[in-house]
C-alpha positions in Angstrom: 85.8 157.5 116.7 89.4 158.0 117.7 90.9 156.8 120.9 94.2 157.2 122.7 96.3 154.0 122.7 98.6 155.6 125.2 95.9 156.3 127.6 94.3 152.9 127.3 97.7 151.1 127.7 98.7 153.0 130.9 99.4 150.5 133.6 98.8 147.6 131.3 100.9 144.5 132.2 100.9 143.2 128.6 101.2 146.4 126.8 103.1 145.0 123.8 100.5 142.3 123.1 97.4 144.4 123.8 98.7 147.3 121.6 98.6 144.9 118.6 94.9 144.4 119.3 94.2 148.1 119.7 95.8 148.6 116.2 93.4 146.0 114.9 90.5 147.8 116.6 91.5 151.0 114.9 91.5 149.2 111.5 88.0 147.8 112.2 86.7 151.3 113.0 88.2 152.7 109.8 87.2 149.8 107.4 84.2 148.1 109.1 85.9 144.8 108.4 85.8 142.4 111.3 89.1 140.9 112.5 89.9 137.7 114.4 93.0 137.9 116.7 95.4 135.1 117.1 95.0 132.8 120.1 95.6 134.9 123.3 96.7 133.6 126.7 94.2 134.2 129.5 96.0 137.2 131.1 96.5 138.9 127.8 92.8 138.3 126.8 91.6 139.7 130.1 93.5 142.9 129.7 92.5 143.1 126.0 88.8 142.8 126.9 89.2 145.6 129.5 90.7 147.8 126.8 88.1 146.9 124.1 85.3 147.7 126.5 86.5 151.3 126.7 86.0 151.7 122.9 82.4 152.7 122.2 82.4 151.8 118.5 83.8 148.4 119.0 82.1 145.1 120.0 83.8 141.7 120.3 83.3 138.0 120.8 85.8 135.8 122.6 86.0 132.0 122.1 88.4 129.2 122.4 86.4 126.3 121.0 84.7 125.4 124.3 83.4 127.4 127.3 86.3 127.1 129.7 89.1 127.3 127.3 92.0 129.4 128.6 93.5 130.4 125.2 91.0 132.1 123.1 90.6 134.2 119.9 88.7 137.5 119.9 86.6 138.7 117.0 86.7 142.5 116.9 83.9 144.1 114.9 82.0 147.4 114.6 79.2 147.6 117.1 76.7 148.3 114.3 77.5 145.0 112.6 75.5 141.8 113.1 78.0 139.0 113.5 77.2 135.3 113.4 78.4 133.2 116.3 77.5 130.0 114.6 80.2 127.3 115.2 80.9 127.0 111.4 81.6 130.7 111.1 84.3 130.7 113.8 87.9 130.1 112.6 88.8 127.5 115.2 89.4 123.8 114.5 90.6 120.7 116.5 93.2 118.1 116.2 93.8 114.8 117.8 97.5 113.8 118.4 97.6 110.0 118.7 100.5 108.0 120.2 101.1 105.2 122.6 102.3 106.9 125.9 101.5 104.0 128.2 105.1 103.8 129.3 106.1 107.4 128.7 104.0 109.9 130.7 103.4 113.2 129.0 102.2 116.7 129.8 100.5 119.3 127.7 103.8 121.2 127.2 105.3 118.1 125.5 102.7 118.4 122.8 103.0 122.1 122.5 106.7 121.8 121.9 106.0 119.2 119.2 103.5 121.4 117.5 106.0 124.3 117.4 108.8 122.0 116.2 106.5 120.7 113.4 105.9 124.2 112.1 102.9 125.6 113.9 103.3 129.1 115.3 102.3 129.4 119.0 99.7 132.0 118.1 97.9 129.4 116.0 97.5 127.0 119.0 94.7 127.1 121.6 94.3 124.8 124.6 95.9 121.4 124.7 94.9 118.6 127.1 96.0 115.0 127.6 93.8 112.1 126.4 94.8 109.4 128.8 97.8 107.4 127.6 96.7 107.6 123.9 98.0 111.2 123.3 96.3 114.6 123.4 93.7 116.8 121.8 94.1 120.5 120.9 92.4 123.5 119.5 94.1 125.4 116.7 93.4 127.5 113.6 92.0 126.0 110.4 95.3 126.6 108.7 97.2 124.6 111.3 94.6 121.8 111.2 95.0 121.5 107.5 98.8 121.5 107.5 98.9 118.9 110.3 96.2 116.4 109.1 97.7 112.9 108.8 101.2 114.2 109.5 103.5 111.9 111.5 106.1 113.0 113.9 107.8 112.0 117.2 107.6 113.0 120.9 110.8 111.6 122.3 110.8 108.0 121.0 107.0 107.7 120.6 105.6 108.1 117.1 102.6 110.4 116.9 100.1 111.2 114.1 98.0 114.4 113.9 94.4 114.1 112.7 92.1 117.0 112.0 88.7 116.4 113.7 85.4 118.2 114.2 85.0 120.3 117.4 82.0 118.2 118.2 84.2 115.1 118.2 86.5 116.4 120.9 86.6 114.6 124.2 86.7 117.8 126.3 88.6 118.2 129.6 86.4 118.0 132.7 83.9 120.9 132.7 83.3 122.0 136.3 80.1 123.5 137.7 80.9 126.7 139.6 80.3 126.6 143.3 80.8 128.9 146.3 83.1 127.9 149.2 83.7 129.7 152.5 86.8 129.1 154.6 88.3 130.7 157.8 92.0 131.2 157.6 94.7 132.6 159.9 96.1 134.6 157.0 95.4 135.7 153.4 98.4 133.8 152.1 98.3 132.2 148.7 99.2 128.7 150.0 96.6 128.9 152.8 93.7 129.9 150.5 94.8 127.6 147.7 95.0 124.7 150.2 91.4 125.3 151.4 90.0 125.9 147.9 91.6 122.9 146.2 91.5 120.5 149.2 95.3 120.0 149.3 97.8 120.3 152.1 99.9 123.5 152.2 103.0 121.4 151.5 101.3 120.0 148.4 100.4 123.5 147.3 104.0 124.6 147.8 105.2 121.7 145.6 102.7 122.7 142.9 104.2 126.2 143.0 107.7 124.8 142.6 106.5 122.7 139.7 105.0 125.7 137.9 101.5 124.2 138.0 99.9 126.8 140.2 99.3 130.3 138.9 98.0 133.6 140.3 95.9 135.7 138.0 97.1 133.5 135.1 100.8 134.2 135.8 103.4 132.0 137.4 103.1 132.0 141.2 106.4 131.9 142.9 105.7 133.2 146.4 103.6 131.0 148.6 103.3 133.7 151.3 101.8 136.3 148.9 98.8 138.1 150.5 95.7 137.9 148.3 92.9 140.3 147.7 89.3 140.3 146.4 89.3 139.6 142.7 92.4 137.6 142.7 92.2 134.2 140.9 94.2 131.1 141.5 94.6 128.4 138.8 95.9 124.9 139.4 96.6 122.6 136.5 94.0 119.9 136.3 92.0 121.3 139.3 90.3 124.4 137.9 90.1 128.0 139.1 89.4 129.8 142.3 88.2 133.4 142.4 88.2 135.4 145.7 84.8 137.0 146.0 85.1 138.5 149.5 87.6 138.7 152.4 86.4 139.8 155.9 88.3 140.0 159.2 86.6 138.1 162.0 86.3 139.1 165.6 89.1 136.7 166.4 91.5 138.4 163.9 91.2 135.6 161.4 90.0 135.8 157.8 86.7 134.7 156.4 87.3 134.1 152.7 84.5 133.4 150.2 85.6 131.7 147.0 84.0 130.8 143.7 85.5 127.5 142.4 85.1 126.8 138.7 
């Protein structure tokens, strides 16, 4: 089957990244050899999946090492192939980054910068999360895990050591059970709906936006007054994800908003 890349990419927000995946899909159709992509950010992955769903000869599997991982790899394969989804067959590994950060608070980006500085391409890195004051854990490619194992480095003045570990040995970030919430708001503003969904004041939501910790549809949110619509998703670092399921105007000209929190 042939497909039109130009047609599929029309209106695509991440056309450059998604086109690379469409090239890989073409190769799979031609050779019948399955291909794993690099780690993709959530917005790129969502667009890529929409494109891949339009190609009838292609099937795919998306995984990031655990269910709610934001950064994931996609296995693109011919839809007539039987592909194993056993953990041992998936080219994803884990690392533990140990260090004493009791007096030096860190964020995930501190460890991301260290990984890149220590020779790991960002496309080889999945999710990273803080492990108390003892460092962090991360998902990566098998190649990255092998090259980092037992390697020592620094984050600011704190010595760190990378250790390759099994996925089963990860202490995963909090896994939330999805639940539905309903709120009545005077507007459809981002800060109003995020405030209700995450249980924070609107001032605190505004602060999270300024800090770059609140995202809209996986992209940086920089406008607290942005009006939201059904299908929009709000992500807050450390607090999960809100998806707008429905918005209805009430008789009193307010807005009844139904959310799925996960």
